[in-house]
All heavy atoms as TSV, in Angstrom:
chain	resi	resn	atom	element	x	y	z
A	1	MET	N	N	24.553	-5.441	-10.670
A	1	MET	CA	C	23.918	-5.105	-9.405
A	1	MET	C	C	22.443	-4.786	-9.639
A	1	MET	O	O	22.088	-4.071	-10.560
A	1	MET	CB	C	24.634	-3.901	-8.790
A	1	MET	CG	C	24.209	-3.627	-7.402
A	1	MET	SD	S	25.377	-2.536	-6.571
A	1	MET	CE	C	24.329	-1.161	-6.274
A	2	GLU	N	N	21.608	-5.309	-8.791
A	2	GLU	CA	C	20.168	-5.103	-8.908
A	2	GLU	C	C	19.786	-3.733	-8.351
A	2	GLU	O	O	20.285	-3.322	-7.309
A	2	GLU	CB	C	19.463	-6.203	-8.112
A	2	GLU	CG	C	17.969	-6.181	-8.254
A	2	GLU	CD	C	17.327	-7.326	-7.496
A	2	GLU	OE1	O	17.835	-8.445	-7.564
A	2	GLU	OE2	O	16.326	-7.074	-6.823
A	3	PRO	N	N	18.897	-2.996	-9.050
A	3	PRO	CA	C	18.478	-1.699	-8.507
A	3	PRO	C	C	17.741	-1.874	-7.183
A	3	PRO	O	O	17.067	-2.875	-6.965
A	3	PRO	CB	C	17.555	-1.126	-9.581
A	3	PRO	CG	C	17.172	-2.261	-10.446
A	3	PRO	CD	C	18.231	-3.328	-10.289
A	4	SER	N	N	17.887	-0.896	-6.313
A	4	SER	CA	C	17.247	-1.000	-5.004
A	4	SER	C	C	15.728	-0.955	-5.147
A	4	SER	O	O	15.182	-0.262	-5.995
A	4	SER	CB	C	17.724	0.125	-4.087
A	4	SER	OG	O	17.308	1.368	-4.596
A	5	LYS	N	N	15.080	-1.712	-4.305
A	5	LYS	CA	C	13.625	-1.797	-4.298
A	5	LYS	C	C	13.082	-0.628	-3.486
A	5	LYS	O	O	13.545	-0.376	-2.383
A	5	LYS	CB	C	13.256	-3.121	-3.642
A	5	LYS	CG	C	11.991	-3.713	-4.070
A	5	LYS	CD	C	11.910	-5.106	-3.458
A	5	LYS	CE	C	10.632	-5.757	-3.809
A	5	LYS	NZ	N	10.495	-7.051	-3.189
A	6	ARG	N	N	12.096	0.079	-4.031
A	6	ARG	CA	C	11.506	1.222	-3.344
A	6	ARG	C	C	10.012	1.003	-3.173
A	6	ARG	O	O	9.372	0.414	-4.023
A	6	ARG	CB	C	11.723	2.508	-4.155
A	6	ARG	CG	C	13.153	2.872	-4.432
A	6	ARG	CD	C	13.766	3.816	-3.453
A	6	ARG	NE	N	12.854	4.736	-2.850
A	6	ARG	CZ	C	13.076	6.015	-2.678
A	6	ARG	NH1	N	14.188	6.540	-3.104
A	6	ARG	NH2	N	12.213	6.778	-2.070
A	7	LEU	N	N	9.490	1.508	-2.084
A	7	LEU	CA	C	8.058	1.423	-1.811
A	7	LEU	C	C	7.395	2.707	-2.288
A	7	LEU	O	O	7.779	3.804	-1.877
A	7	LEU	CB	C	7.806	1.226	-0.314
A	7	LEU	CG	C	6.352	1.194	0.146
A	7	LEU	CD1	C	5.612	0.036	-0.519
A	7	LEU	CD2	C	6.277	1.074	1.654
A	8	TYR	N	N	6.438	2.552	-3.201
A	8	TYR	CA	C	5.672	3.681	-3.723
A	8	TYR	C	C	4.195	3.366	-3.638
A	8	TYR	O	O	3.795	2.201	-3.678
A	8	TYR	CB	C	5.996	3.930	-5.204
A	8	TYR	CG	C	7.385	4.424	-5.477
A	8	TYR	CD1	C	8.319	3.613	-6.095
A	8	TYR	CD2	C	7.757	5.716	-5.133
A	8	TYR	CE1	C	9.596	4.071	-6.364
A	8	TYR	CE2	C	9.030	6.180	-5.399
A	8	TYR	CZ	C	9.940	5.354	-6.017
A	8	TYR	OH	O	11.201	5.816	-6.274
A	9	ARG	N	N	3.369	4.419	-3.582
A	9	ARG	CA	C	1.927	4.243	-3.750
A	9	ARG	C	C	1.677	4.020	-5.238
A	9	ARG	O	O	2.237	4.707	-6.077
A	9	ARG	CB	C	1.158	5.472	-3.278
A	9	ARG	CG	C	1.183	5.635	-1.781
A	9	ARG	CD	C	0.324	6.785	-1.304
A	9	ARG	NE	N	0.872	8.072	-1.723
A	9	ARG	CZ	C	0.184	8.986	-2.382
A	9	ARG	NH1	N	-1.067	8.796	-2.691
A	9	ARG	NH2	N	0.763	10.113	-2.732
A	10	SER	N	N	0.854	3.065	-5.556
A	10	SER	CA	C	0.598	2.707	-6.951
A	10	SER	C	C	-0.265	3.765	-7.637
A	10	SER	O	O	-1.219	4.280	-7.050
A	10	SER	CB	C	-0.096	1.348	-7.018
A	10	SER	OG	O	-0.436	1.027	-8.336
A	11	ARG	N	N	0.079	4.070	-8.880
A	11	ARG	CA	C	-0.753	4.974	-9.688
A	11	ARG	C	C	-1.844	4.208	-10.427
A	11	ARG	O	O	-2.882	4.770	-10.761
A	11	ARG	CB	C	0.099	5.705	-10.723
A	11	ARG	CG	C	0.967	6.778	-10.165
A	11	ARG	CD	C	1.704	7.485	-11.310
A	11	ARG	NE	N	2.531	8.542	-10.808
A	11	ARG	CZ	C	2.107	9.794	-10.628
A	11	ARG	NH1	N	0.880	10.114	-10.916
A	11	ARG	NH2	N	2.921	10.708	-10.151
A	12	THR	N	N	-1.602	2.930	-10.721
A	12	THR	CA	C	-2.537	2.166	-11.537
A	12	THR	C	C	-3.424	1.227	-10.725
A	12	THR	O	O	-4.581	1.048	-11.063
A	12	THR	CB	C	-1.766	1.327	-12.577
A	12	THR	OG1	O	-0.819	0.494	-11.893
A	12	THR	CG2	C	-1.031	2.233	-13.557
A	13	ASP	N	N	-2.897	0.624	-9.686
A	13	ASP	CA	C	-3.656	-0.342	-8.888
A	13	ASP	C	C	-4.084	0.310	-7.584
A	13	ASP	O	O	-3.503	0.088	-6.533
A	13	ASP	CB	C	-2.795	-1.581	-8.614
A	13	ASP	CG	C	-3.603	-2.709	-8.017
A	13	ASP	OD1	O	-4.837	-2.617	-8.024
A	13	ASP	OD2	O	-2.989	-3.672	-7.545
A	14	ARG	N	N	-5.097	1.164	-7.675
A	14	ARG	CA	C	-5.532	1.899	-6.491
A	14	ARG	C	C	-7.043	1.865	-6.357
A	14	ARG	O	O	-7.766	1.811	-7.333
A	14	ARG	CB	C	-5.036	3.341	-6.537
A	14	ARG	CG	C	-5.535	4.144	-7.683
A	14	ARG	CD	C	-5.109	5.595	-7.692
A	14	ARG	NE	N	-4.030	5.889	-6.795
A	14	ARG	CZ	C	-3.398	7.045	-6.745
A	14	ARG	NH1	N	-3.759	8.012	-7.539
A	14	ARG	NH2	N	-2.436	7.252	-5.903
A	15	VAL	N	N	-7.472	1.882	-5.113
A	15	VAL	CA	C	-8.892	2.016	-4.801
A	15	VAL	C	C	-9.100	3.373	-4.137
A	15	VAL	O	O	-9.971	4.138	-4.533
A	15	VAL	CB	C	-9.382	0.871	-3.883
A	15	VAL	CG1	C	-10.802	1.110	-3.443
A	15	VAL	CG2	C	-9.265	-0.462	-4.602
A	16	ILE	N	N	-8.278	3.686	-3.147
A	16	ILE	CA	C	-8.371	4.989	-2.484
A	16	ILE	C	C	-7.140	5.818	-2.813
A	16	ILE	O	O	-7.231	6.812	-3.504
A	16	ILE	CB	C	-8.535	4.833	-0.953
A	16	ILE	CG1	C	-9.839	4.095	-0.652
A	16	ILE	CG2	C	-8.512	6.188	-0.270
A	16	ILE	CD1	C	-10.054	3.764	0.790
A	17	ALA	N	N	-5.977	5.407	-2.311
A	17	ALA	CA	C	-4.766	6.206	-2.523
A	17	ALA	C	C	-3.602	5.402	-3.083
A	17	ALA	O	O	-2.525	5.933	-3.259
A	17	ALA	CB	C	-4.347	6.872	-1.217
A	18	GLY	N	N	-3.787	4.117	-3.337
A	18	GLY	CA	C	-2.725	3.296	-3.903
A	18	GLY	C	C	-1.775	2.691	-2.891
A	18	GLY	O	O	-0.766	2.105	-3.274
A	19	VAL	N	N	-2.067	2.822	-1.611
A	19	VAL	CA	C	-1.180	2.294	-0.573
A	19	VAL	C	C	-1.135	0.767	-0.642
A	19	VAL	O	O	-0.047	0.173	-0.682
A	19	VAL	CB	C	-1.614	2.763	0.836
A	19	VAL	CG1	C	-0.805	2.073	1.911
A	19	VAL	CG2	C	-1.490	4.259	0.957
A	20	CYS	N	N	-2.262	0.115	-0.649
A	20	CYS	CA	C	-2.298	-1.347	-0.674
A	20	CYS	C	C	-1.698	-1.891	-1.969
A	20	CYS	O	O	-0.990	-2.897	-1.954
A	20	CYS	CB	C	-3.723	-1.859	-0.508
A	20	CYS	SG	S	-4.406	-1.541	1.126
A	21	GLY	N	N	-1.977	-1.235	-3.083
A	21	GLY	CA	C	-1.387	-1.651	-4.356
A	21	GLY	C	C	0.120	-1.529	-4.344
A	21	GLY	O	O	0.831	-2.383	-4.866
A	22	GLY	N	N	0.630	-0.471	-3.744
A	22	GLY	CA	C	2.076	-0.284	-3.642
A	22	GLY	C	C	2.729	-1.298	-2.729
A	22	GLY	O	O	3.799	-1.832	-3.035
A	23	ILE	N	N	2.089	-1.591	-1.611
A	23	ILE	CA	C	2.617	-2.599	-0.686
A	23	ILE	C	C	2.618	-3.972	-1.363
A	23	ILE	O	O	3.585	-4.734	-1.251
A	23	ILE	CB	C	1.805	-2.617	0.623
A	23	ILE	CG1	C	2.068	-1.336	1.406
A	23	ILE	CG2	C	2.150	-3.842	1.465
A	23	ILE	CD1	C	1.177	-1.156	2.611
A	24	ALA	N	N	1.543	-4.284	-2.080
A	24	ALA	CA	C	1.462	-5.569	-2.771
A	24	ALA	C	C	2.544	-5.684	-3.832
A	24	ALA	O	O	3.170	-6.739	-3.975
A	24	ALA	CB	C	0.081	-5.730	-3.401
A	25	ARG	N	N	2.789	-4.634	-4.571
A	25	ARG	CA	C	3.834	-4.666	-5.590
A	25	ARG	C	C	5.206	-4.822	-4.947
A	25	ARG	O	O	6.064	-5.540	-5.446
A	25	ARG	CB	C	3.793	-3.402	-6.435
A	25	ARG	CG	C	4.787	-3.454	-7.581
A	25	ARG	CD	C	4.657	-2.289	-8.515
A	25	ARG	NE	N	3.360	-2.366	-9.181
A	25	ARG	CZ	C	2.731	-1.325	-9.690
A	25	ARG	NH1	N	3.271	-0.133	-9.609
A	25	ARG	NH2	N	1.575	-1.459	-10.282
A	26	TYR	N	N	5.436	-4.158	-3.832
A	26	TYR	CA	C	6.724	-4.229	-3.139
A	26	TYR	C	C	7.019	-5.650	-2.668
A	26	TYR	O	O	8.132	-6.144	-2.796
A	26	TYR	CB	C	6.729	-3.261	-1.960
A	26	TYR	CG	C	8.056	-3.193	-1.234
A	26	TYR	CD1	C	9.086	-2.398	-1.729
A	26	TYR	CD2	C	8.266	-3.910	-0.069
A	26	TYR	CE1	C	10.301	-2.333	-1.072
A	26	TYR	CE2	C	9.473	-3.849	0.597
A	26	TYR	CZ	C	10.494	-3.053	0.088
A	26	TYR	OH	O	11.693	-2.999	0.731
A	27	PHE	N	N	6.003	-6.322	-2.098
A	27	PHE	CA	C	6.188	-7.679	-1.584
A	27	PHE	C	C	5.819	-8.759	-2.606
A	27	PHE	O	O	5.873	-9.953	-2.290
A	27	PHE	CB	C	5.361	-7.883	-0.308
A	27	PHE	CG	C	5.913	-7.128	0.858
A	27	PHE	CD1	C	5.228	-6.033	1.373
A	27	PHE	CD2	C	7.121	-7.482	1.426
A	27	PHE	CE1	C	5.736	-5.328	2.445
A	27	PHE	CE2	C	7.644	-6.790	2.502
A	27	PHE	CZ	C	6.948	-5.700	3.011
A	28	ASN	N	N	5.423	-8.343	-3.817
A	28	ASN	CA	C	5.088	-9.253	-4.908
A	28	ASN	C	C	3.975	-10.228	-4.508
A	28	ASN	O	O	4.101	-11.444	-4.656
A	28	ASN	CB	C	6.331	-10.007	-5.376
A	28	ASN	CG	C	6.136	-10.604	-6.752
A	28	ASN	OD1	O	5.306	-10.141	-7.517
A	28	ASN	ND2	N	6.896	-11.628	-7.058
A	29	ILE	N	N	2.887	-9.673	-3.962
A	29	ILE	CA	C	1.719	-10.464	-3.597
A	29	ILE	C	C	0.475	-9.812	-4.205
A	29	ILE	O	O	0.532	-8.706	-4.746
A	29	ILE	CB	C	1.557	-10.596	-2.059
A	29	ILE	CG1	C	1.462	-9.224	-1.395
A	29	ILE	CG2	C	2.682	-11.412	-1.469
A	29	ILE	CD1	C	1.202	-9.288	0.101
A	30	ASP	N	N	-0.650	-10.484	-4.078
A	30	ASP	CA	C	-1.906	-9.995	-4.639
A	30	ASP	C	C	-2.422	-8.794	-3.839
A	30	ASP	O	O	-2.507	-8.864	-2.606
A	30	ASP	CB	C	-2.931	-11.130	-4.609
A	30	ASP	CG	C	-4.236	-10.780	-5.283
A	30	ASP	OD1	O	-4.239	-9.878	-6.143
A	30	ASP	OD2	O	-5.256	-11.416	-4.964
A	31	PRO	N	N	-2.765	-7.690	-4.506
A	31	PRO	CA	C	-3.262	-6.512	-3.788
A	31	PRO	C	C	-4.558	-6.763	-3.017
A	31	PRO	O	O	-4.797	-6.145	-1.986
A	31	PRO	CB	C	-3.494	-5.474	-4.874
A	31	PRO	CG	C	-2.994	-6.033	-6.130
A	31	PRO	CD	C	-2.624	-7.451	-5.922
A	32	THR	N	N	-5.377	-7.688	-3.498
A	32	THR	CA	C	-6.613	-8.004	-2.791
A	32	THR	C	C	-6.319	-8.559	-1.402
A	32	THR	O	O	-7.029	-8.245	-0.441
A	32	THR	CB	C	-7.454	-9.013	-3.596
A	32	THR	OG1	O	-7.654	-8.488	-4.908
A	32	THR	CG2	C	-8.779	-9.271	-2.940
A	33	LEU	N	N	-5.271	-9.349	-1.282
A	33	LEU	CA	C	-4.879	-9.897	0.011
A	33	LEU	C	C	-4.481	-8.775	0.972
A	33	LEU	O	O	-4.880	-8.773	2.137
A	33	LEU	CB	C	-3.725	-10.883	-0.162
A	33	LEU	CG	C	-3.175	-11.511	1.100
A	33	LEU	CD1	C	-4.239	-12.357	1.788
A	33	LEU	CD2	C	-1.963	-12.348	0.780
A	34	VAL	N	N	-3.742	-7.805	0.489
A	34	VAL	CA	C	-3.328	-6.674	1.331
A	34	VAL	C	C	-4.551	-5.873	1.770
A	34	VAL	O	O	-4.675	-5.490	2.928
A	34	VAL	CB	C	-2.320	-5.777	0.589
A	34	VAL	CG1	C	-1.926	-4.584	1.435
A	34	VAL	CG2	C	-1.084	-6.572	0.187
A	35	ARG	N	N	-5.468	-5.648	0.847
A	35	ARG	CA	C	-6.693	-4.902	1.183
A	35	ARG	C	C	-7.518	-5.643	2.231
A	35	ARG	O	O	-8.044	-5.036	3.172
A	35	ARG	CB	C	-7.516	-4.664	-0.077
A	35	ARG	CG	C	-6.866	-3.683	-1.010
A	35	ARG	CD	C	-7.716	-3.421	-2.245
A	35	ARG	NE	N	-6.985	-2.554	-3.141
A	35	ARG	CZ	C	-6.512	-2.922	-4.324
A	35	ARG	NH1	N	-6.742	-4.141	-4.778
A	35	ARG	NH2	N	-5.834	-2.078	-5.073
A	36	LEU	N	N	-7.632	-6.964	2.080
A	36	LEU	CA	C	-8.371	-7.757	3.063
A	36	LEU	C	C	-7.719	-7.695	4.436
A	36	LEU	O	O	-8.414	-7.615	5.456
A	36	LEU	CB	C	-8.490	-9.209	2.598
A	36	LEU	CG	C	-9.463	-9.460	1.458
A	36	LEU	CD1	C	-9.348	-10.903	0.984
A	36	LEU	CD2	C	-10.882	-9.144	1.874
A	37	LEU	N	N	-6.393	-7.726	4.479
A	37	LEU	CA	C	-5.699	-7.622	5.760
A	37	LEU	C	C	-5.937	-6.262	6.418
A	37	LEU	O	O	-6.117	-6.176	7.633
A	37	LEU	CB	C	-4.205	-7.865	5.567
A	37	LEU	CG	C	-3.819	-9.303	5.245
A	37	LEU	CD1	C	-2.338	-9.391	4.907
A	37	LEU	CD2	C	-4.174	-10.229	6.372
A	38	PHE	N	N	-5.965	-5.201	5.620
A	38	PHE	CA	C	-6.252	-3.880	6.174
A	38	PHE	C	C	-7.670	-3.813	6.721
A	38	PHE	O	O	-7.899	-3.274	7.805
A	38	PHE	CB	C	-6.050	-2.784	5.114
A	38	PHE	CG	C	-4.691	-2.173	5.150
A	38	PHE	CD1	C	-3.670	-2.671	4.366
A	38	PHE	CD2	C	-4.418	-1.093	5.975
A	38	PHE	CE1	C	-2.409	-2.120	4.399
A	38	PHE	CE2	C	-3.165	-0.529	6.023
A	38	PHE	CZ	C	-2.155	-1.044	5.235
A	39	VAL	N	N	-8.634	-4.359	5.998
A	39	VAL	CA	C	-10.028	-4.341	6.469
A	39	VAL	C	C	-10.175	-5.196	7.722
A	39	VAL	O	O	-10.848	-4.797	8.680
A	39	VAL	CB	C	-10.982	-4.813	5.358
A	39	VAL	CG1	C	-12.381	-5.027	5.886
A	39	VAL	CG2	C	-11.005	-3.800	4.226
A	40	LEU	N	N	-9.535	-6.354	7.735
A	40	LEU	CA	C	-9.580	-7.211	8.912
A	40	LEU	C	C	-8.976	-6.494	10.119
A	40	LEU	O	O	-9.538	-6.517	11.216
A	40	LEU	CB	C	-8.828	-8.516	8.639
A	40	LEU	CG	C	-8.833	-9.543	9.750
A	40	LEU	CD1	C	-10.251	-10.045	9.997
A	40	LEU	CD2	C	-7.913	-10.690	9.408
A	41	GLY	N	N	-7.851	-5.825	9.920
A	41	GLY	CA	C	-7.232	-5.059	10.997
A	41	GLY	C	C	-8.107	-3.916	11.470
A	41	GLY	O	O	-8.116	-3.567	12.649
A	42	LEU	N	N	-8.860	-3.336	10.554
A	42	LEU	CA	C	-9.766	-2.252	10.912
A	42	LEU	C	C	-10.842	-2.746	11.875
A	42	LEU	O	O	-11.162	-2.080	12.860
A	42	LEU	CB	C	-10.416	-1.682	9.655
A	42	LEU	CG	C	-11.355	-0.511	9.835
A	42	LEU	CD1	C	-10.597	0.705	10.332
A	42	LEU	CD2	C	-12.049	-0.185	8.531
A	43	PHE	N	N	-11.377	-3.943	11.628
A	43	PHE	CA	C	-12.416	-4.481	12.501
A	43	PHE	C	C	-11.858	-5.046	13.808
A	43	PHE	O	O	-12.555	-5.061	14.811
A	43	PHE	CB	C	-13.222	-5.558	11.769
A	43	PHE	CG	C	-14.135	-4.988	10.726
A	43	PHE	CD1	C	-13.990	-5.352	9.400
A	43	PHE	CD2	C	-15.126	-4.087	11.059
A	43	PHE	CE1	C	-14.831	-4.826	8.426
A	43	PHE	CE2	C	-15.966	-3.551	10.097
A	43	PHE	CZ	C	-15.815	-3.925	8.773
A	44	LEU	N	N	-10.617	-5.505	13.784
A	44	LEU	CA	C	-10.052	-6.097	14.992
A	44	LEU	C	C	-9.576	-5.064	16.000
A	44	LEU	O	O	-9.837	-5.184	17.186
A	44	LEU	CB	C	-8.912	-7.047	14.638
A	44	LEU	CG	C	-9.344	-8.327	13.939
A	44	LEU	CD1	C	-8.129	-9.182	13.602
A	44	LEU	CD2	C	-10.316	-9.117	14.790
A	45	ASN	N	N	-8.814	-4.052	15.524
A	45	ASN	CA	C	-8.299	-3.094	16.513
A	45	ASN	C	C	-8.409	-1.636	16.085
A	45	ASN	O	O	-8.198	-0.761	16.892
A	45	ASN	CB	C	-6.841	-3.427	16.871
A	45	ASN	CG	C	-5.901	-3.247	15.706
A	45	ASN	OD1	O	-6.290	-2.760	14.656
A	45	ASN	ND2	N	-4.667	-3.650	15.892
A	46	GLY	N	N	-8.707	-1.377	14.835
A	46	GLY	CA	C	-8.896	-0.005	14.382
A	46	GLY	C	C	-7.624	0.762	14.099
A	46	GLY	O	O	-7.673	1.863	13.570
A	47	GLY	N	N	-6.475	0.215	14.432
A	47	GLY	CA	C	-5.212	0.914	14.214
A	47	GLY	C	C	-4.817	1.017	12.753
A	47	GLY	O	O	-4.047	1.886	12.373
A	48	THR	N	N	-5.361	0.117	11.935
A	48	THR	CA	C	-4.983	0.163	10.524
A	48	THR	C	C	-5.536	1.398	9.826
A	48	THR	O	O	-4.979	1.826	8.825
A	48	THR	CB	C	-5.438	-1.101	9.781
A	48	THR	OG1	O	-6.843	-1.263	9.944
A	48	THR	CG2	C	-4.701	-2.325	10.278
A	49	PHE	N	N	-6.591	1.973	10.334
A	49	PHE	CA	C	-7.112	3.208	9.739
A	49	PHE	C	C	-6.055	4.303	9.819
A	49	PHE	O	O	-5.750	4.967	8.828
A	49	PHE	CB	C	-8.401	3.648	10.449
A	49	PHE	CG	C	-8.872	5.004	10.004
A	49	PHE	CD1	C	-9.515	5.160	8.798
A	49	PHE	CD2	C	-8.653	6.125	10.795
A	49	PHE	CE1	C	-9.946	6.398	8.372
A	49	PHE	CE2	C	-9.081	7.368	10.390
A	49	PHE	CZ	C	-9.734	7.514	9.174
A	50	TRP	N	N	-5.486	4.479	11.001
A	50	TRP	CA	C	-4.474	5.522	11.173
A	50	TRP	C	C	-3.180	5.161	10.450
A	50	TRP	O	O	-2.502	6.032	9.910
A	50	TRP	CB	C	-4.225	5.794	12.650
A	50	TRP	CG	C	-5.435	6.405	13.280
A	50	TRP	CD1	C	-6.259	5.828	14.190
A	50	TRP	CD2	C	-5.995	7.691	13.005
A	50	TRP	NE1	N	-7.291	6.683	14.500
A	50	TRP	CE2	C	-7.152	7.834	13.789
A	50	TRP	CE3	C	-5.635	8.739	12.158
A	50	TRP	CZ2	C	-7.944	8.978	13.756
A	50	TRP	CZ3	C	-6.430	9.884	12.127
A	50	TRP	CH2	C	-7.559	9.989	12.914
A	51	ALA	N	N	-2.860	3.877	10.426
A	51	ALA	CA	C	-1.666	3.435	9.695
A	51	ALA	C	C	-1.817	3.750	8.206
A	51	ALA	O	O	-0.874	4.218	7.566
A	51	ALA	CB	C	-1.436	1.947	9.908
A	52	TYR	N	N	-3.003	3.517	7.647
A	52	TYR	CA	C	-3.255	3.804	6.236
A	52	TYR	C	C	-3.132	5.305	5.966
A	52	TYR	O	O	-2.515	5.714	4.987
A	52	TYR	CB	C	-4.639	3.296	5.826
A	52	TYR	CG	C	-4.856	3.340	4.337
A	52	TYR	CD1	C	-4.564	2.239	3.554
A	52	TYR	CD2	C	-5.339	4.488	3.706
A	52	TYR	CE1	C	-4.752	2.265	2.193
A	52	TYR	CE2	C	-5.518	4.522	2.340
A	52	TYR	CZ	C	-5.229	3.410	1.580
A	52	TYR	OH	O	-5.400	3.451	0.229
A	53	ILE	N	N	-3.713	6.118	6.824
A	53	ILE	CA	C	-3.642	7.574	6.649
A	53	ILE	C	C	-2.197	8.051	6.690
A	53	ILE	O	O	-1.772	8.857	5.856
A	53	ILE	CB	C	-4.486	8.301	7.731
A	53	ILE	CG1	C	-5.959	7.913	7.631
A	53	ILE	CG2	C	-4.300	9.801	7.656
A	53	ILE	CD1	C	-6.636	8.301	6.334
A	54	ILE	N	N	-1.423	7.539	7.639
A	54	ILE	CA	C	-0.015	7.937	7.745
A	54	ILE	C	C	0.765	7.485	6.513
A	54	ILE	O	O	1.545	8.252	5.950
A	54	ILE	CB	C	0.599	7.377	9.043
A	54	ILE	CG1	C	-0.007	8.098	10.241
A	54	ILE	CG2	C	2.117	7.518	9.040
A	54	ILE	CD1	C	0.296	7.468	11.579
A	55	MET	N	N	0.531	6.241	6.064
A	55	MET	CA	C	1.227	5.751	4.873
A	55	MET	C	C	0.821	6.538	3.630
A	55	MET	O	O	1.640	6.769	2.747
A	55	MET	CB	C	0.965	4.265	4.668
A	55	MET	CG	C	1.715	3.398	5.641
A	55	MET	SD	S	1.596	1.639	5.271
A	55	MET	CE	C	-0.026	1.283	5.886
A	56	MET	N	N	-0.435	6.959	3.566
A	56	MET	CA	C	-0.908	7.751	2.443
A	56	MET	C	C	-0.151	9.081	2.362
A	56	MET	O	O	0.124	9.589	1.278
A	56	MET	CB	C	-2.414	8.007	2.592
A	56	MET	CG	C	-3.060	8.640	1.401
A	56	MET	SD	S	-4.864	8.679	1.527
A	56	MET	CE	C	-5.141	9.676	2.959
A	57	ILE	N	N	0.225	9.621	3.500
A	57	ILE	CA	C	0.948	10.893	3.545
A	57	ILE	C	C	2.455	10.685	3.347
A	57	ILE	O	O	3.099	11.444	2.632
A	57	ILE	CB	C	0.674	11.600	4.885
A	57	ILE	CG1	C	-0.791	11.986	4.988
A	57	ILE	CG2	C	1.579	12.817	5.068
A	57	ILE	CD1	C	-1.244	12.412	6.370
A	58	VAL	N	N	3.001	9.624	3.940
A	58	VAL	CA	C	4.456	9.443	3.985
A	58	VAL	C	C	5.003	8.762	2.725
A	58	VAL	O	O	6.053	9.164	2.220
A	58	VAL	CB	C	4.847	8.615	5.242
A	58	VAL	CG1	C	6.303	8.251	5.224
A	58	VAL	CG2	C	4.509	9.395	6.488
A	59	ILE	N	N	4.332	7.747	2.209
A	59	ILE	CA	C	4.849	6.993	1.059
A	59	ILE	C	C	4.649	7.826	-0.213
A	59	ILE	O	O	3.533	8.254	-0.503
A	59	ILE	CB	C	4.143	5.638	0.924
A	59	ILE	CG1	C	4.390	4.789	2.158
A	59	ILE	CG2	C	4.616	4.899	-0.331
A	59	ILE	CD1	C	3.603	3.489	2.172
A	60	PRO	N	N	5.720	8.052	-0.971
A	60	PRO	CA	C	5.585	8.850	-2.190
A	60	PRO	C	C	4.849	8.090	-3.283
A	60	PRO	O	O	4.840	6.858	-3.311
A	60	PRO	CB	C	7.038	9.109	-2.605
A	60	PRO	CG	C	7.806	7.985	-2.018
A	60	PRO	CD	C	7.085	7.608	-0.753
A	61	GLU	N	N	4.220	8.851	-4.177
A	61	GLU	CA	C	3.515	8.243	-5.298
A	61	GLU	C	C	4.514	7.756	-6.327
A	61	GLU	O	O	5.581	8.350	-6.513
A	61	GLU	CB	C	2.549	9.251	-5.918
A	61	GLU	CG	C	1.556	8.620	-6.842
A	61	GLU	CD	C	0.416	9.554	-7.159
A	61	GLU	OE1	O	0.676	10.702	-7.528
A	61	GLU	OE2	O	-0.736	9.116	-7.050
A	62	GLU	N	N	4.159	6.683	-6.987
A	62	GLU	CA	C	5.015	6.079	-7.994
A	62	GLU	C	C	5.359	7.102	-9.082
A	62	GLU	O	O	4.479	7.816	-9.566
A	62	GLU	CB	C	4.230	4.908	-8.595
A	62	GLU	CG	C	4.907	4.108	-9.626
A	62	GLU	CD	C	4.025	2.944	-10.058
A	62	GLU	OE1	O	2.803	3.121	-10.170
A	62	GLU	OE2	O	4.570	1.869	-10.269
A	63	PRO	N	N	6.645	7.202	-9.457
A	63	PRO	CA	C	7.001	8.175	-10.497
A	63	PRO	C	C	6.413	7.787	-11.852
A	63	PRO	O	O	6.200	6.616	-12.134
A	63	PRO	CB	C	8.525	8.130	-10.531
A	63	PRO	CG	C	8.943	6.959	-9.739
A	63	PRO	CD	C	7.774	6.490	-8.940
A	64	VAL	N	N	6.179	8.780	-12.658
A	64	VAL	CA	C	5.650	8.547	-14.006
A	64	VAL	C	C	6.767	7.953	-14.851
A	64	VAL	O	O	7.890	8.455	-14.856
A	64	VAL	CB	C	5.133	9.863	-14.636
A	64	VAL	CG1	C	4.656	9.624	-16.043
A	64	VAL	CG2	C	4.053	10.465	-13.768
A	65	ALA	N	N	6.447	6.870	-15.567
A	65	ALA	CA	C	7.485	6.173	-16.344
A	65	ALA	C	C	7.941	6.946	-17.535
A	65	ALA	O	O	7.458	7.645	-18.223
A	65	ALA	CB	C	6.985	4.811	-16.786
């Protein structure tokens, strides 16, 4: 049985709080793409700013290996 996949804020791939790095690792995509989508969303409707802040508080940090 495969271990369950968990969403964590990244400790190593972070610019501000590791949210985009954690999302990229969870979906197995490039973190730069996630960051660009957040910035694009910030300019289009501004809701991603609050979404990032909420995720920064709610998503736990990656455990130390």
